[in-house]
N, C-alpha and C positions, 0 to 999 in steps of 0.2 A: 526649706529647700533652697531659698536665696542664700542663706548662710553657707550651705554646703557647696553651692556653685561658686561663691566668692573664694572659698578655700581652694577649690580646684584651680581657679584662675591664678591665684597667688602662687601656688605650687608650680604651675606651668610657666609663669613669668620668671620665677626664680630659676628654673632649669634653663631658660633661654638666656637670661642676662648674666648668669654666673656659672658657666659650664665647668670651670675649674674648681671653684669652691664647692660645687654640688655634684661632684663626680658620681655619687651614688644615686642622685635624683634623676633617674632615667626611666627605662621601661619597667624596672622592678617596682619603683614607687607608684608609677601610674597604674600598674596592674593591681596594686593593693588597694587603691582608692575605690570606695564603694563595694569592696568585697564583703560578702555576707558570711561572716565567720561561723554563723549558726547553720550554714548549709554547706558542709564540706563536700569536696569533689571525690574524696576517697575515704572509705571506712574499713575497719577490720571485718573479716569474713563472718565472724560470729554475730555481728550486728545484722548483717544481711540475712544470715541464716534464720535469725529470730523472725524476720519479716516473711521469709519463705514458709516457715512453719505456720505462722498465723494465717497468711493468705490461703495456704493449702487447705487448712481446716475450715476457716470461716467463710471465705468467698468461693472456693472451688468445690470442695467435697460436700459442704453443707449449705451452699448458697442457693441461688436461683435454680440451678440444675436439680438439686434434691427436692426443692419445694414443688416444682412442676412434676417431677417424676413420682412424687408421692401420690399425685392424682392419676398418673398413667398406670401405676401398678395397683391402684385402688386401696392404698393405705389411707388416703384421704379423698375427699371430693371437692373439686373446685366449684365454688358457689357464688363467686362475685368477680366481675370485671375480667381481667386477663386470665385468672384461673378458671372462671366459668367458660370462657372461650376455649381454653385448653381442654377442659373436661368434655366439651361438646365438639371439639376439633374444628373450631371456627378460627381460621387465620393463624392463631398463635403457634400451633405445632410446626407450621411450615414457614413462618415469617422470619426473615434474617435478623430482625430487631429483637426477637424474644429472648434469645440467649447471648446477645452481643456482649453484655457486661461480663458474663462468665467466660466467653471466648477471649476477651481482652485480658481478664484477670489471670487466666491460666497461662497465657503467653507472657504476661508480665512476670508471673512467678517463675516460669521457666527461664526467662532472661536473668533474673536475679540468682537463681540456682546455678546457672552456668557461670555467672560472675564469681560465685564462691568456688566453683570447680577450677576456674582459671587461676584464682588467687592461690589456691592450695595445691595446684599441680606442680610438678618439678620445676617449671620455669617461673612460677609465680612468686609474689612477695612473701607468702606464707607456706612455703614448700614443705615445712616440717609439720604442718597441721593435717595429719593423715585422717584422723577421725572426723574432723570437720569436712574434709573432702568426701569421705564415705557417706556421711549424713546427707550432704548435698546431692550425691549420686542417687541415694535412695529416694529423696524427694523429687528429683528430676524424673526418675522412673515412674513414681506414683502419678505425678501430674501429666506426664507424657501418655501414660496408659489411660488416664481419665479423659484426656483430650481426644485420643483416637477411638476410645470406646464410645464416646458420645457422638463424634462427628465423622468417624470413618477415616478415609484418606485425608490428610491435612498437610499444610506446609510445616516443615520442621528443619530439614538439613540446611536450608537457606534462610530460615525465618528469624533467627536470633541475632544475626549480625546485620544491622541496618546500614553499615558502610558498604555492603556488597550489593544488595538489591532491595528495592521496596516492593517488588512483585515476586516473592519467592515461589518456587514450583511446589506442587503438591506431591508428597511422598506417599507410597503405598503403605497400607496398614501392616502388611506382613513385614516390611522393612522396619517400620516403627516399633513393632513388637520385638523384633530381633535386638533393637537398640535398648528397649526396656530391660530385657533379660541381661544384656551385656552390662548395663549400668549396675544392676543388682549384683551380678557376679563380681564386678570390680569393687563395689562397696564392701563386699564381704572380705576382700583382701585388705582394703585400706582401714576399715573401722578398728580392727584390733591393734593396729600399729601405734595408736595414741596420738597426742597432740603436744607440740611445744607450748602452745598457748591454748588452754582448755576453753571450749565454748559452753561449759556447764551452766554458767550464770545466765546464758541466753537460750538455753535449750528448753523451750516451752512444752515439749512433748515428753521427753524422758529424763529431764533434769540431769543430763550428763552421764546417764547410765549407758555406757557403750554396749553392754551385753544385751540391753533391750533393743538398741538400734540393730544389732546383729539379728536378733530374733524377729524384729519387724521385717527386715529384708528377706529372711527365709520364709516368713508367712506370706509376704507379697509374691514370692516365687510360687508358692503353693496356689495362691489365688489365680495368678495369671496362667499357670500351667493348666489348671482346670478350665479357665476361660477359653483356652485354645483347643479344647478337646475335639470339637467338630473338625478341625483342620489337622489334627494330630496324625502323624504317619505311623505311630505305634501307641495306641490308646492304653494298652496294658502297661507298657513301660512308663508312660506319663502319669497314669493313675498311681503307680507305685512311687513315682517321683513326688507327687502331691503328698503322699504319706510320709516320705522321707523328709521333705521340707517342713512339714508340720511338726514332726518330732524335734526339730531344731528351733522351733518358734515358741511362742508364749505358752507357759504352763499353767497360768491362772489369770483371772481378770485383773489382778494386781499389776500384771506386766503389760497389758494390752495397750494398743496405740490410741489412747483416749486423750483428746485435747480438752482440758478441763480448767480453763482460766476464766470462765464466765462468772459474772457477778451482777450487782445492781446496775453497773454502768456498761460493762462489756456483755452484751446480750447474746445468748444462743440465737443463731440466725433464723432458725425455724420459728422460735418464739417471736423474734423481731418482726418477721414478715406478718404473722397473724395479728400481732398487737397493733401494728400500724395499718394493715390492709383489711383484716377480717375477711379473708377470701377463701377459707377452707371450712368444710363441715365434715361430720362423722360419716364414714363409709359404710353403707349397708352390706356391701360385699364382704368386707373383712369381719363385720359383726356376725354375718351368717356362718362363716367358717368357725368362729368361736362358739356360736350357739350349737352347731352340729356336733362339736366336740365337748360341750359342757365345760368349756375352758374357764378356769377361775379368773383369768384376766378380764373376762367379759364384764365383771362387776367392778372393775377398777379403772378401765380405760376410757370411759366416756362421761361427759358432763352435759347438762342442759344449758339453755341460754341464760339461766339465772345462776350459773356457776355452781350447781349442785351435782355431785357425782351420781351417776345413774347405776343402780344395782339390780335392775329388774327388766332389762331390755328383752330378755328371752320370754318373759311371761306377761309383760305389760304392753299391750298393743299400741297404746297411745305413744309411749316412749319409743317403741320400735318404729312407728310411722314417722318419727322425727329424725330417723337416720336418713341421710340423703341417698336417694336411688342413683346409682352410678350412671352417668351419661343421660339421665332423664330427670334431673333436678331443676327446681326453680332457681332463678337468679335473685336471691334474697340474702339478707344479713340478719343475724340475731333471731332466727327462727329454728333452724335445725340444731340437733345436738352437735357437739364437737368432740374430737378426741381430747383427752386430758393433756396430751403431749404438746398441744399448741400453746400451753401455758408453762411449759418446763423451761423457765427463764435461764436457769443456771446448769441445765443438763449438759453433759459432755458431748462433744462430737467424736464419733468413732472413726478413725482412719483405718483401723483394723482391729476388730474385737476378738476376744477369746472365744466367744460363742460362734463367731463366723468360722474360725479354724475348726472347731469341733463339728460343725455341720459339713464343712468340706471333707473332713476325715470320714464322717459317717457315709457321705455320698460316695467317696472313693472306695471305701471298703465294700459298700453295697454293690457297686458296679463291678468290682473284682470278684464278687461271689463269695466273700468271706462269711464265716459262720454268723447266723442270725443273732445268736446270743452276744457275740462280740460287737456287732454293729449296734444292737439294741443298747448296750451299755454306753457306747459313745453318744448315741442319740439322746439318751436320758441325761447324760452330763451336759449336752448342748442345750437341751430344753431347760434344765435347771439354771444354767448360766444366763440364759435369755430372760428367765423370770427375774433373776437378780438385777439384771441391767434395766429391765422395765420398771422395777420398783424404785430404782434410783431416780429415774426420770419422773415418776409419779410423785415421789417425795419432793423433787425440785419444783413441780407444779404447785403442790400444796403449800409450799413455803416461798413462792415467787415474790420478791420484793415489790414488783410493780403492782401486784394484786392486793398486797396487804393494806394499802391506803384505801381500798374500796371494800375491804372485809374478807378478802381471800376466797379461795374455793372452799366449798363445804363438803367435807369427806363423809361418806355414808358407809364405808367399808374399811376393814382392817387390812394391812399388808398380807399378801399370800404367804402362807407358812411353808416350811419344808415338808411337813406332813401332807398338806394340800397338793403340793407339786407331785409328791410321790403317788398319792391316790389318783390324781389326774393322769399321770403317765401310765400307771398300771391298768386303770379302768378304761381309759379313752384313747390314749395314744398307741399303746402297745397293740391292741387288736387291729387298728388301722395299719400299723407298721407291718404286722405279720401278714396282712392281706395284700399289701402293696408297699413294699419297703421304700422304694425310691419316691413314690408319690407322697408318703407321709413325711419323709425327711424334707422334701421340698416345701410342703405346707407348713411344717413346724419352723423351718427357716423363714418362710414368708411371715409368719406371725411374730417371730423373733425380731425381724427387721422393722416392724411397725413401732414407731416411737419418735423421739426427738433427737436421736443420735446421728442422723444423716445417713442412714443405711438404706433408704429407699432407692438410692442410686445403684447400689450393688444388687438389690433385688431386680431392678430393671435389667441389669446385665444378665442376671441368672435366668429371668424369664425368657429373654431373647436367646440365651444359650440353650436352654432346654427345648425351646421351639425349634431351633436349628437342628437339634438331634432327633426331632420328630416326636418329642415328648410334651404333651399338654398336661403338665403336672399340677399347675395352679390355675384354677378356673377363674377367669375375669368376667365381670358382668356387664361392663360397658359395651353396648352394641355398636358404638361408633368405631371407625377403623383405628387400629393401634399404630402409633408412630414407631417406626423401626429404628429411628436415629434422631438426632437433633440437627437443625439447619445451621449452616455456616453463619457466622456473625456478620452483620452488615458493614462493620468497619473494614472487612476484607472483600465482601461481595461488591462494594462500591468503588474499590481502589485497585484490586488485584484481578486482572483479566482471567488468570488461571482459576481462581476461586469463583469468580462470577460465572464462568462457563460451566463449572461443575454444579453450581447452585441452580441455575436456570430459573424456574418459577417456584422452586422449593417443594414441589409435590413428590419428589423422589423420596422424601422422608417416609412416605406410606408404602413404597413399593420396593425399595432397594435395601437389603440387609448389608451390614458391615461385613468385612471379609471373614472374620472369625465366626460369623453366624451364617456363612454360606454364600455371601454376596461377593461382588467383584470390587467394591470400593468402600 
């Protein structure tokens, strides 16, 4: 440090005593001293986009939000510390600190995505990178929808430019969703135009395949159109729009929006939470739904505290009793069974899965009153795709690098075969579908979203959407009050009077629906 200060003094003295000889030794030289060349002030849009993709998948879609919501929708049971509090609705669901990290992460991601949009817009430095612009618009729409789905009315129009205000106003969810759809529509114009400088090498989602980005945008339009069904002015037109958008989206699981860069060092966030916190246990509620249907996944999806896969929950009372009773469980660790998915260290995070699109298609067709045989065929394809996704996560758990040093999980069953899926659907799913089509579509989607792929968040949205339509399609067993939304983050409730007033004491999370679920904010 003394050496560096002496150099600065010498340079400064030289500039003062010899202004003619050192005409270039002025502000330019002084500005360069102590400059950290490893921390540049400006980078290409593709580098920022890589960070946007990563934070969207890891921190936002499949981070704290999904972990807590897995307990809310009873895919898992919170059994220790903060997750036990959330399970029993003690403080956590209404506290502004609970989801503050997610709140901050989504806003940081939105700011970065907007920076890419700015760089690649007509006035920006990379105006010819249209596909990069389109991808950033898709990811902005995705994160903006996630933000408002979770928190309702939120700051947005004034929130991303800190040069304007530090206390941005709260925008209405209806306005925010109009922006979500606008961004997706604009992305569909920009994506096919191509780039002068490709972002392929930094595309951690689709590896530069622009056709998949286009399909992703269409699929999101289908998802969000269905999301807004309660407030739709023409439900029939919008249900047909859902079908139209799905036809333009993914045609197989090979195309879906799966973020799959996890390995021994880069951990699936759902695994990461359980491995470090041990706060989740197996849900009796979801096991009961599988038992009722004689679902083959029942014998694949659970393990005991000794890491042995359970294959007899439906007939072995001792093992059944070790499933955590939802909302009525003890605060303990290492006692209850767990889902196998909490060990899926390298399982992909699904931003939009192929099976989700098929379930949306089946629901739209059913609501439109289309032929039962046609709806049944789509539902069967959805269930089959869901089984395949589940088996990928189970395989990831059975080969988890972190567990191998301790002996790994002990498997007691073989992967579910196509023949078993076929028999299950024909014998158990089809009769329930014929008896109540919409209910069984919803329950099969509920079972499909159970896993390590971060899809509990979407199930939370679906359960609220169905309830808003007056449809109690998926029965939840937790007798404690159900959170209707997430509380604002305390980084805003302590600094922004607009958000502070809207937050109050946080108890509104139990009483006020978001706009698309029939609420006012």
